[in-house]
C-alpha positions as CSV (number, residue, x, y, z in Angstrom):
1,M,106.1,99.6,87.8
2,A,107.9,97.5,90.4
3,T,106.3,94.4,91.9
4,S,106.0,93.9,95.6
5,T,108.8,91.4,95.4
6,E,111.1,93.9,93.7
7,K,110.1,96.6,96.3
8,N,110.9,94.1,99.1
9,H,114.2,93.2,97.4
10,N,115.2,96.9,97.1
11,K,114.2,97.5,100.7
12,H,116.5,94.8,101.9
13,L,119.3,96.1,99.7
14,D,118.8,99.5,101.2
15,L,118.9,98.1,104.8
16,L,122.1,96.2,104.0
17,H,123.7,99.3,102.6
18,D,122.7,101.3,105.6
19,Y,124.2,98.7,107.9
20,K,127.4,98.9,105.8
21,I,127.5,102.6,106.3
22,H,127.0,102.1,110.0
23,L,129.9,99.7,110.2
24,I,132.2,102.1,108.3
25,R,131.4,104.9,110.7
26,Y,131.9,102.5,113.7
27,V,135.3,101.4,112.4
28,E,136.3,105.1,111.8
29,E,135.3,106.0,115.4
30,L,137.3,103.0,116.8
31,Q,140.3,104.1,114.7
32,K,140.0,107.6,116.0
33,M,140.0,106.3,119.6
34,D,143.0,104.2,118.8
35,R,145.0,107.3,117.9
36,E,144.2,108.7,121.3
37,S,145.0,105.7,123.5
38,E,147.5,102.9,123.2
39,F,145.3,100.8,125.5
40,L,142.3,101.3,123.2
41,K,144.4,100.4,120.2
42,K,145.0,97.0,121.6
43,W,141.5,96.6,122.8
44,N,139.9,97.6,119.4
45,E,142.3,95.8,117.1
46,E,140.4,92.6,116.8
47,I,137.0,94.4,116.5
48,I,138.3,96.6,113.7
49,V,139.6,93.6,111.7
50,E,136.3,91.7,112.2
51,R,134.2,94.7,111.1
52,K,136.3,95.3,108.1
53,K,135.8,91.7,107.0
54,E,132.1,92.1,107.6
55,I,132.1,95.2,105.4
56,Q,133.9,93.2,102.6
57,V,131.2,90.5,102.8
58,I,128.4,93.0,102.6
59,D,130.1,94.7,99.6
60,K,130.2,91.3,97.8
61,I,126.6,90.6,98.6
62,L,125.5,94.0,97.4
63,K,127.5,93.8,94.2
64,N,126.2,90.3,93.4
65,M,122.6,91.3,94.1
66,I,122.9,94.4,92.0
67,T,124.4,92.6,89.1
68,Q,121.8,89.9,89.3
69,K,119.1,92.5,89.1
70,I,120.5,94.0,85.9
């Protein structure tokens, strides 16, 4: 049976994973808009790069937390 600390840990991992999914969808939507407008492509370029870096950091955190748990 999981302790309250483990449940809390799992809850935060789930929230972090949900945020990652949100970022992925956000980047996909920005890229879709980029294909429709050259202006938006320039406008969104930096945001997309920043969000992709954020996704990479979240991936590293999740992988490290999961491997530590095992």
